[in-house]
C-alpha positions as CSV (number, residue, x, y, z in Angstrom):
1,M,-2.3,-21.6,-7.6
2,M,-3.7,-20.8,-11.2
3,T,-3.3,-23.3,-13.3
4,T,-4.0,-21.5,-16.4
5,K,-1.0,-21.7,-19.0
6,Q,-1.1,-17.4,-19.3
7,K,0.8,-15.6,-17.4
8,I,0.0,-13.6,-15.2
9,I,1.7,-10.3,-14.2
10,P,0.5,-9.0,-11.2
11,V,0.4,-4.8,-11.4
12,I,0.4,-2.7,-7.7
13,L,-0.4,0.6,-7.7
14,C,1.1,1.8,-4.9
15,G,0.6,5.9,-5.2
16,G,-1.9,6.8,-3.1
17,S,-1.8,9.4,0.0
18,G,-4.9,7.9,2.1
19,S,-5.6,11.2,3.7
20,R,-8.5,10.3,5.5
21,L,-6.1,8.0,8.2
22,W,-4.4,11.1,9.4
23,P,-2.5,11.0,12.0
24,L,-1.6,7.6,11.2
25,S,-1.4,7.9,7.3
26,R,1.0,10.9,6.1
27,Q,2.4,12.4,3.0
28,N,5.8,10.7,3.0
29,S,4.2,7.9,4.6
30,P,0.3,6.8,3.2
31,K,-1.2,4.1,4.4
32,Q,-0.1,1.5,2.0
33,F,3.2,1.6,4.1
34,L,1.1,1.3,7.5
35,S,0.2,-1.5,9.8
36,I,-3.4,-1.0,9.6
37,D,-4.6,-4.7,10.3
38,G,-1.9,-6.6,11.7
39,D,1.9,-6.7,12.0
40,K,2.6,-6.1,8.3
41,T,1.8,-3.0,6.3
42,L,-1.0,-3.3,3.7
43,L,1.4,-3.3,0.9
44,G,3.1,-6.1,2.5
45,R,0.1,-8.4,2.6
46,T,-0.8,-6.8,-0.8
47,L,2.5,-8.7,-2.3
48,E,1.8,-12.1,-0.1
49,R,-1.5,-12.3,-1.7
50,V,-0.7,-11.9,-5.2
51,V,2.2,-14.2,-5.3
52,K,0.3,-16.8,-3.1
53,C,-3.2,-16.3,-5.1
54,S,-1.8,-16.0,-8.9
55,G,1.4,-18.4,-8.0
56,A,3.2,-14.9,-9.8
57,N,7.0,-15.1,-9.8
58,P,8.0,-11.9,-7.3
59,A,10.4,-11.1,-10.0
60,D,7.6,-10.5,-12.4
61,I,5.6,-8.2,-10.3
62,I,5.6,-4.6,-11.6
63,T,4.9,-2.0,-8.8
64,V,3.4,1.3,-9.7
65,T,4.4,4.3,-7.4
66,T,5.4,8.1,-7.4
67,N,9.0,9.4,-7.4
68,D,8.4,10.5,-4.2
69,L,7.5,7.2,-2.9
70,R,9.8,5.3,-4.7
71,H,12.4,4.6,-2.0
72,K,9.9,3.4,0.8
73,T,8.0,1.1,-2.1
74,Q,11.4,-0.3,-3.0
75,Q,12.4,-0.6,1.0
76,Q,9.7,-2.6,1.9
77,L,9.6,-4.5,-1.6
78,T,13.1,-5.5,-1.0
79,E,11.6,-7.0,2.8
80,F,9.0,-8.9,0.9
81,D,11.8,-10.3,-1.8
82,P,14.3,-8.6,-3.3
83,S,13.5,-9.9,-6.8
84,A,10.0,-8.0,-6.3
85,T,12.3,-4.4,-7.1
86,K,13.1,-5.4,-10.6
87,H,10.2,-3.7,-11.9
88,I,9.1,-0.2,-10.4
89,I,7.7,2.4,-12.2
90,G,7.9,5.5,-10.6
91,E,5.6,8.7,-12.0
92,P,7.2,11.7,-11.6
93,S,3.5,13.2,-10.5
94,A,0.2,11.6,-9.8
95,R,-2.0,11.8,-13.0
96,N,-5.0,8.8,-11.8
97,T,-5.9,5.2,-12.7
98,T,-5.6,6.0,-16.4
99,A,-2.3,7.0,-16.7
100,A,-0.7,4.7,-13.9
101,I,-2.4,1.3,-15.4
102,G,-1.4,2.5,-19.2
103,Y,2.3,3.1,-18.3
104,A,2.0,-0.4,-16.7
105,A,0.7,-1.8,-19.9
106,L,3.2,-0.1,-22.3
107,Y,6.1,-1.5,-19.9
108,A,4.3,-4.9,-19.7
109,Q,4.3,-5.2,-23.6
110,K,7.6,-4.3,-23.8
111,E,8.9,-6.7,-21.1
112,F,6.3,-9.9,-21.2
113,G,4.5,-9.4,-24.6
114,N,1.0,-8.9,-25.2
115,D,-0.4,-12.3,-24.6
116,A,0.7,-11.9,-20.8
117,I,-2.5,-11.2,-18.3
118,L,-2.4,-8.3,-16.3
119,W,-3.6,-8.4,-12.3
120,V,-4.4,-4.6,-11.1
121,V,-4.6,-4.3,-7.5
122,G,-4.2,-1.5,-5.4
123,A,-1.6,-1.7,-2.4
124,D,-3.7,-0.8,0.5
125,Y,-6.8,-3.3,0.6
126,H,-7.7,-5.5,3.3
127,I,-9.1,-8.7,1.8
128,E,-9.9,-11.7,4.4
129,D,-10.2,-14.6,1.9
130,D,-7.5,-15.4,-0.3
131,E,-9.0,-18.6,-1.2
132,A,-12.3,-17.1,-2.3
133,L,-10.2,-14.3,-3.9
134,T,-7.8,-17.4,-5.7
135,M,-11.3,-18.7,-7.2
136,A,-12.4,-15.6,-8.9
137,L,-9.1,-14.6,-10.3
138,S,-9.1,-18.4,-12.0
139,Q,-12.7,-17.5,-13.3
140,A,-11.9,-14.2,-14.3
141,T,-8.9,-15.3,-16.2
142,Q,-10.9,-17.7,-18.6
143,A,-12.8,-14.7,-19.4
144,T,-9.7,-12.6,-20.7
145,Q,-9.4,-15.2,-23.4
146,D,-12.2,-13.5,-25.2
147,D,-10.4,-9.9,-24.8
148,Y,-12.8,-8.9,-22.1
149,L,-11.5,-6.4,-19.2
150,L,-12.5,-7.5,-16.1
151,T,-13.4,-6.1,-12.7
152,F,-13.7,-7.9,-9.1
153,G,-17.4,-6.8,-7.8
154,I,-17.5,-7.1,-4.1
155,K,-21.1,-8.3,-2.6
156,P,-22.0,-5.6,-0.4
157,S,-22.5,-6.7,3.4
158,Y,-23.9,-3.5,4.1
159,A,-25.4,-0.3,2.7
160,E,-22.1,1.5,2.2
161,T,-22.2,5.2,0.9
162,G,-18.5,5.6,0.4
163,Y,-17.7,2.9,-2.6
164,G,-18.7,3.3,-6.2
165,Y,-21.4,0.4,-7.4
166,I,-21.5,-1.9,-10.3
167,K,-24.7,-3.1,-11.4
168,A,-24.0,-6.7,-12.9
169,G,-26.0,-8.3,-16.3
170,D,-26.5,-11.1,-17.9
171,A,-23.6,-13.8,-17.7
172,L,-21.1,-14.0,-20.5
173,E,-22.5,-17.7,-21.6
174,E,-24.5,-20.2,-20.1
175,N,-23.6,-21.4,-16.2
176,S,-20.6,-18.6,-16.1
177,V,-20.6,-16.6,-12.8
178,T,-18.5,-13.9,-14.7
179,K,-21.2,-11.2,-15.8
180,K,-21.4,-8.7,-18.5
181,I,-21.3,-5.1,-16.7
182,A,-24.7,-2.9,-17.1
183,S,-23.5,0.1,-15.6
184,F,-21.2,1.8,-13.1
185,K,-22.5,4.0,-10.4
186,E,-21.6,6.5,-8.5
187,K,-21.2,6.8,-4.6
188,P,-24.6,7.2,-3.9
189,N,-26.5,8.4,-0.6
190,K,-28.0,6.4,2.1
191,A,-31.1,5.4,0.8
192,T,-29.9,4.7,-2.7
193,A,-27.4,2.6,-0.8
194,E,-29.7,0.4,0.8
195,R,-31.9,0.2,-2.1
196,Y,-28.7,-1.4,-4.1
197,F,-27.9,-3.4,-1.2
198,V,-31.5,-5.1,-1.3
199,D,-31.8,-5.4,-4.6
200,G,-28.9,-8.0,-5.0
201,D,-27.5,-7.2,-8.5
202,Y,-25.1,-4.2,-7.1
203,L,-21.5,-4.9,-6.4
204,W,-19.2,-2.6,-5.0
205,N,-16.6,-1.2,-7.2
206,S,-13.0,-2.8,-6.1
207,G,-10.7,-1.0,-8.1
208,M,-9.3,-4.5,-8.9
209,F,-9.2,-5.2,-12.6
210,L,-7.9,-8.2,-14.8
211,F,-7.1,-8.1,-18.9
212,S,-4.4,-9.1,-21.5
213,V,-1.9,-6.6,-22.5
214,H,-3.1,-6.2,-26.3
215,A,-6.9,-6.2,-25.1
216,V,-6.3,-3.4,-22.5
217,I,-3.5,-1.5,-25.0
218,E,-6.3,-2.0,-28.1
219,N,-9.0,-0.3,-25.5
220,Y,-6.7,2.9,-24.9
221,I,-6.5,3.2,-28.6
222,E,-10.1,3.4,-29.2
223,H,-11.3,5.0,-26.0
224,A,-8.4,6.8,-24.5
225,S,-5.8,7.6,-27.4
226,H,-5.9,11.3,-25.8
227,V,-4.2,9.4,-23.2
228,L,-1.8,7.3,-24.9
229,S,-0.3,9.6,-27.2
230,P,1.3,11.7,-24.6
231,L,2.0,8.4,-22.2
232,K,4.0,7.1,-25.4
233,A,5.5,10.0,-26.5
234,A,6.6,10.6,-22.4
235,M,8.2,7.0,-22.5
236,K,9.7,7.8,-26.2
237,N,11.1,11.1,-24.5
238,A,12.9,9.4,-21.6
239,G,14.6,6.6,-23.8
240,G,14.3,4.2,-20.9
241,K,15.3,6.5,-18.1
242,N,13.0,8.5,-15.9
243,V,10.0,10.0,-17.8
244,S,10.4,13.6,-17.0
245,L,7.7,16.1,-15.1
246,E,6.8,18.3,-17.8
247,D,6.4,15.3,-20.3
248,Y,4.0,13.4,-17.6
249,N,2.0,16.3,-16.4
250,K,1.1,16.7,-20.6
251,I,-1.4,13.2,-19.8
252,P,-4.6,14.1,-18.8
253,S,-6.0,12.9,-15.1
254,E,-8.8,10.4,-15.6
255,P,-9.9,7.6,-13.8
256,F,-9.7,4.2,-15.3
257,D,-13.4,3.1,-14.7
258,V,-14.4,6.8,-16.6
259,S,-11.5,6.3,-19.6
260,I,-12.1,2.4,-20.0
261,M,-14.5,0.6,-18.4
262,E,-17.3,2.9,-18.9
263,K,-16.8,2.7,-22.6
264,T,-15.4,-0.7,-23.8
265,H,-17.6,-2.9,-25.1
266,K,-16.2,-6.0,-23.6
267,A,-16.7,-4.8,-19.8
268,A,-17.3,-7.8,-17.3
269,V,-17.5,-8.4,-13.6
270,I,-16.4,-11.0,-11.3
271,P,-18.6,-11.3,-8.5
272,C,-16.9,-12.3,-5.1
273,D,-16.6,-12.4,-1.5
274,I,-13.7,-12.2,-0.2
275,G,-14.1,-10.0,2.5
276,W,-12.5,-6.8,0.7
277,S,-12.2,-3.4,2.2
278,D,-10.5,-0.7,0.9
279,V,-9.8,0.9,4.3
280,G,-10.4,4.3,3.5
281,S,-11.6,5.6,6.5
282,W,-11.3,5.4,10.8
283,E,-14.7,4.2,10.5
284,S,-13.6,1.3,8.0
285,V,-11.2,0.3,10.4
286,W,-13.3,0.7,13.4
287,Q,-15.3,-2.2,11.3
288,L,-12.1,-4.2,10.4
289,S,-11.3,-4.5,14.6
290,D,-12.0,-6.2,17.1
291,K,-14.7,-4.8,19.6
292,D,-15.6,-5.0,23.3
293,K,-19.3,-5.4,24.8
294,N,-19.8,-1.8,23.9
295,G,-18.6,-1.9,20.3
296,N,-15.1,0.0,21.1
297,A,-12.3,-0.7,18.9
298,I,-9.4,-0.2,21.6
299,K,-5.4,-0.3,20.5
300,G,-2.8,0.8,22.9
301,R,-3.1,2.8,26.7
302,V,-6.8,3.3,26.8
303,S,-9.2,3.6,29.5
304,C,-13.1,4.0,28.3
305,I,-15.5,4.3,30.5
306,D,-19.2,5.2,29.5
307,S,-18.2,5.2,25.7
308,E,-20.3,3.6,22.5
309,N,-18.8,2.6,19.1
310,C,-16.1,4.4,19.5
311,L,-12.1,4.0,17.5
312,I,-9.7,4.7,20.0
313,Q,-6.1,4.0,19.6
314,S,-2.5,5.3,21.5
315,N,0.6,4.9,20.3
316,N,2.4,6.0,23.3
317,L,0.6,8.4,25.8
318,L,-2.3,7.0,28.2
319,V,-6.0,8.1,26.3
320,A,-8.9,8.0,28.8
321,T,-12.4,8.8,27.4
322,V,-15.6,9.5,29.0
323,G,-19.1,9.8,28.1
324,L,-18.9,9.3,24.3
325,K,-20.1,8.1,21.2
326,D,-19.1,7.2,18.0
327,I,-16.0,9.1,18.1
328,I,-12.8,8.6,16.7
329,A,-9.6,9.1,18.8
330,I,-6.6,8.8,17.6
331,E,-3.2,9.7,19.4
332,Y,0.1,9.1,17.3
333,A,3.2,10.3,18.8
334,D,3.0,14.2,17.7
335,S,-0.5,14.3,17.1
336,I,-3.8,13.5,18.5
337,L,-7.1,13.5,16.4
338,I,-10.8,13.9,17.7
339,A,-13.0,13.5,15.2
340,D,-16.9,11.9,14.4
341,K,-16.5,8.6,13.6
342,K,-19.0,9.0,10.2
343,N,-17.4,12.3,9.2
344,H,-14.5,10.9,7.4
345,Q,-14.8,13.6,4.5
346,S,-14.2,16.3,6.5
347,I,-10.5,14.8,7.6
348,K,-9.5,15.3,4.5
349,T,-10.2,18.9,4.5
350,L,-8.5,18.9,7.8
351,V,-5.5,17.5,6.0
352,T,-5.5,20.0,3.3
353,A,-5.8,22.7,5.4
354,L,-2.8,21.5,8.0
355,K,-0.4,21.6,4.7
356,K,-1.5,25.3,3.5
357,M,-0.3,25.7,7.1
358,E,2.9,23.8,6.4
359,A,2.5,21.6,8.9
360,P,5.2,19.2,9.4
361,E,2.7,16.5,11.3
362,A,0.6,16.4,8.2
363,I,4.0,15.5,5.8
364,I,6.4,13.5,8.1
365,S,5.8,10.2,10.1
366,P,7.6,10.2,13.1
367,I,6.8,6.3,13.0
368,E,7.8,3.8,10.6
369,K,6.7,0.4,10.9
370,R,8.9,-2.3,9.0
371,N,8.6,-6.4,8.6
372,W,11.7,-6.3,11.0
373,G,10.4,-3.9,13.4
374,R,9.6,-0.2,13.7
375,Y,11.5,3.1,14.3
376,K,10.9,5.9,16.1
377,T,12.4,9.6,15.4
378,L,13.8,11.0,18.9
379,S,14.7,14.2,17.2
380,S,16.2,15.8,14.2
381,S,18.0,18.8,12.2
382,P,19.8,19.2,8.9
383,S,22.7,17.4,10.6
384,Y,21.4,14.7,12.5
385,I,18.6,12.3,13.2
386,I,18.3,10.0,16.4
387,R,16.0,7.1,16.3
388,E,14.8,4.7,18.4
389,L,14.8,1.2,16.9
390,T,13.1,-2.3,17.6
391,I,14.1,-5.2,16.2
392,N,11.8,-8.0,16.7
393,S,13.0,-11.1,17.7
394,G,15.0,-13.2,14.8
395,D,14.8,-10.4,12.6
396,F,17.5,-8.2,11.4
397,L,18.3,-5.2,9.2
398,S,19.7,-5.6,5.7
399,A,23.2,-5.6,4.8
400,Q,23.7,-1.7,3.4
401,M,25.7,1.0,3.4
402,H,25.6,4.8,3.1
403,Q,27.5,7.1,0.8
404,H,27.2,10.5,3.0
405,R,26.7,9.4,6.6
406,S,28.2,7.8,9.4
407,E,26.2,6.4,12.2
408,S,26.8,5.7,16.0
409,I,24.4,2.4,17.9
410,T,23.5,2.4,21.1
411,I,22.1,-1.1,22.7
412,V,19.5,-0.3,25.1
413,S,18.1,-3.6,25.9
414,G,18.5,-7.1,24.2
415,T,21.8,-8.3,22.1
416,A,22.8,-7.1,19.0
417,H,24.9,-9.3,16.4
418,I,26.4,-6.0,14.1
419,T,28.3,-6.9,11.2
420,I,30.7,-4.1,9.7
421,D,32.7,-5.2,6.5
422,G,32.7,-9.1,7.5
423,E,33.5,-8.8,10.9
424,E,30.9,-9.6,13.8
425,F,30.7,-7.7,17.2
426,V,28.2,-8.5,19.9
427,L,27.0,-6.1,21.6
428,S,24.9,-5.9,24.7
429,A,22.7,-2.9,27.0
430,N,24.5,0.3,27.3
431,E,27.8,-0.7,24.6
432,T,27.9,1.5,21.7
433,I,29.8,1.1,18.2
434,S,30.4,3.5,15.3
435,I,29.8,2.3,11.9
436,P,31.6,4.9,9.3
437,E,30.2,6.4,5.8
438,K,31.0,3.6,3.2
439,T,30.8,0.8,5.5
440,I,28.6,-2.5,4.8
441,H,26.6,-3.3,7.8
442,A,23.8,-5.2,9.3
443,I,22.3,-5.9,12.5
444,M,20.7,-9.2,13.8
445,N,18.7,-10.2,16.6
446,K,18.9,-13.6,17.8
447,Q,17.0,-13.4,21.2
448,S,13.7,-14.8,22.0
449,T,12.8,-11.1,23.0
450,D,12.9,-7.5,21.1
451,L,16.4,-5.6,20.3
452,V,16.0,-1.9,21.5
453,L,18.7,0.5,20.1
454,I,19.5,3.9,19.7
455,E,20.8,4.9,16.1
456,T,22.2,8.4,15.8
457,Q,23.1,9.3,12.2
458,S,25.6,12.4,11.3
459,G,26.1,13.8,7.7
460,E,26.1,16.3,5.2
461,Y,22.7,14.2,3.4
462,L,20.7,12.5,5.7
463,G,18.2,11.7,3.2
464,E,16.4,7.6,2.9
465,D,17.5,7.5,-0.5
466,D,21.5,7.6,1.1
467,I,21.5,3.6,1.2
468,V,22.8,0.9,-0.9
469,Y,21.0,-2.7,-0.3
470,F,23.6,-5.6,-0.7
471,S,22.3,-9.3,-0.9
472,D,21.7,-11.0,2.4
473,D,24.8,-12.8,1.7
474,Y,26.3,-9.9,4.3
475,T,24.3,-10.4,7.5
476,V,25.1,-13.3,10.0
477,E,23.4,-16.2,9.9
478,T,20.4,-17.1,13.0
479,A,21.4,-19.1,15.6
């Protein structure tokens, strides 16, 4: 926990697309909402991490997302802690990190004051060492008292060409681990990355930042007024409501590093070794995964013969490989990807092409993993959706109500405790219950095994935003 008296406000940037992780990552369910490195989603892990490392109250977390992803973001924040939904900022469109961070800074100025410390993090990082991150955060916080804008530089573990780099300069003061930034470097070629790795003064640019509200806004005024002015105007025109798409699109789309960090005279970096990855490609997933004696990272129903250094994942179908090397093979419900492991930029090009084809497989994910389990869409039309839900042992679906649709629940395996308008029903395999629209209901799995059920939704509107959540006082107590 932090011991500083300054209040740290985590700012989670949750608007990324993660297209290089297709077919798992889709437009309506990008990588931050996926379980890439374990059972929990990357956003779920990020929420746990920022509270653990900073000591922040979940109710003080600011989350910046796009309006298209707002509902999904709210769902995962609710699963973590309902109070974490208090400060969700919805961007009408993605205008890069200068706009997103500026929006959060102006919002924080109003909600928390000029002296609050903003800790800006991505929603989709993998970090192995929370203790090292806590220490780095504490050291970096001291430098914010002198109005420095801090970034977290990751000590490279190999010569990576997919990250930007920071060249560290002199220490801020004697015996300080925090250093001034000598320069920012673009993503290097292989030879340059190897030179950076050997040099020792170059750090991976993590995209995490720390600064006081007043210091960053002063830098916007000095270096990025062309972003700050239309942003203020858009917020003023909204009058406390959602900013309009027309106003927000007037804001230039620029990275925060370029607009602010490369121009400020108060840029500093805290070198840290925290086991960081942006999980930006399938190759990075392979690097993070456990591997067999042949270097293959395998997940699901997979048979591997004479294959080396491959990433092979199956969600449902059997995936068998023979004689492959450095290949990605990903089966995910409605799609299969076969690709060169190192050619991750081309996957982004592939997804762009799929969207131009209007392929639904690039947009909609048939599987959604949640903290309580997962659901898989089996069939859908404008008037109905049929899903298979798996609720983990001891977990539950929070009390909720739908305004425009009714549901029918059929138990496949396990025992469900279903509460409907305060009355509890216990259902076993092959039993069915109907839940009318505008009815408060919750589902609990009290058993030691997973609960599997089929949910049929029908009604005039089936959008995910047709969900009203209630306090978990409505849910049944665990056994």
